[in-house]
N, C-alpha and C positions, 0 to 999 in steps of 0.2 A: 619225528615227523621230516618225511624226505620233501626235497624241493618241489615236486610236482603236486604235492598235497597243498604246501604253502601257496603255490602259484594259484591253485583253484581256490582257495580260502581269501586270498587278496582280491581275485577277479570278482568273486561272489559279493565280497564286500563293497567294492567299487560301483558293481551295478545297483546294489541295493541303495547305497547312499545317493548315487547320482540320479536314480529313478525316483526321487521324492516328488510326490504330488503336492502342488502347492494349492491352497485354497484360494480360489479367484472369487472376488467379490466384486458384483456389478450393482451399478446405480443408474437410476433413470431419472432425468429431469422432465417434470411433468408441468404443463402450464396449468395454473391454477387461477384463472381470470386475468385481468389487466392491471397493472401498476402504472399509474400515471402521475407524473411529477409535473405540475403546472409551470411554465417559465414566463417570466414578464417579458415585456418588448426589449428590455437592456440584456437580457440573458441570452448568450449564444448557446445553440444545442449541440454545438461542436466543442468537444472537451476531451483532453488527453489524460486528465486526471480526475477519475470518479472512483470512490471508494467506499466501502461500508466500513462501519466501526460500531463497537459497543462501548457505551459510557460505563468506565468502571466503578461509578458511583450509583447509578441508577439501575444498570443492566439494560437500559433501552438502546435499541439499534436504531442507526442514523446512516444516510447516504449523504456523502460530501462530493461536491461537484465545483470544479475549478472553471470561473468565468472569467477568462482573459481575453479582452477585446480591445480596440483602440481607445475607447472611453474610459474604462476602469478594469481593476484586476481584483478579483475577490473570491472567497471560498463559500459557497452556499451550502447550507446544511438543512436536510429535511429529515422529519421522524418517519421511519420506515413503516410503522403501523398505522400512523394517521394520514401519511401523505402530506403532511401539513409543514410549511417552511417554518424553521426553527430561527435561523439566524444568517445574515450575510455579514461576512467578515471583511471589510474593506482593507486591501494592502496597498498602502501607499507606493508609488513607483519613486518618488524622490524624497528627500529630506532624511530627517534623523531615523524615521521608520521606514524608508524607501527600500523595497527588494524589487528585483525582476523576477517574479512568480514563475516557478517551473515545476511544480509539484509539491506535495504534501503529505504529511502523516499525522492524523488526530490521536494524540493519547488520551486526551480528554477534552471537554468543551473550551476549557481555558489553558490548554498546553498542546499548541499545535506546531510541528516540526515543518518548516518551509525549505525546499531546495529552491536554488536559485540559478539564472542564467548566466553564464560566463565567470561565476565566482565559485569558489570550491569552500563554500560555506553552508551550513545548516543554521537556519535562524529558528529560535523558539519565540513564537508569538502567543499572545493572549487572545481573548475572544473579541477585543477592540482592534486587532492588528497591530498593537504596539510590539516592539521588539523587547524581548524580556532578556535574550542571550545569543551571541553568535559564536557559532562553534566552526573554526577554522579545520578544514581537512586538507592540508597540505601534503602530508605523508602518509603511507600506509604503516601498518605495525613493523613490516621489514624495512622502512626508512626508504621506499620507493615513493617517486613523486605521484600524487593521484592526478587523474585526468578529470575533466569537467564531468558532472553527473547530475541526474535528475530523479526524481521520483514521480513516474507517470505510469498509468495503467494500460 
């Protein structure tokens, strides 16, 4: 095989391999009625931390909403299917269970990871707002200092 034929084979190979048609899937989000979660007078409608989660034990889907105002800080949980309020978890600002709430992740209804303002910790709290564990996040896996962080949507 001479150089010219080899060149043609290589060019054809490149054209066929680079001309791969990707299958593109498109999705459309359609409105299917209204979903309304009723707020009481003590709940602010403004939140930077709104998350959906599925309870690993029951398979039920929930919406969590962080209510953080001058009076209280709490994580409010609604059942998505019934639109009913399930639980309000009060997070103390001071004392042995005190945290400055700035985001959360709900693993289950009794295991909630909370990020805080001004501290590089993640606190594991239960459904009563009691701290079960504090996890310090001072350095990365490469031993670099970690800057402040939060879990907001």
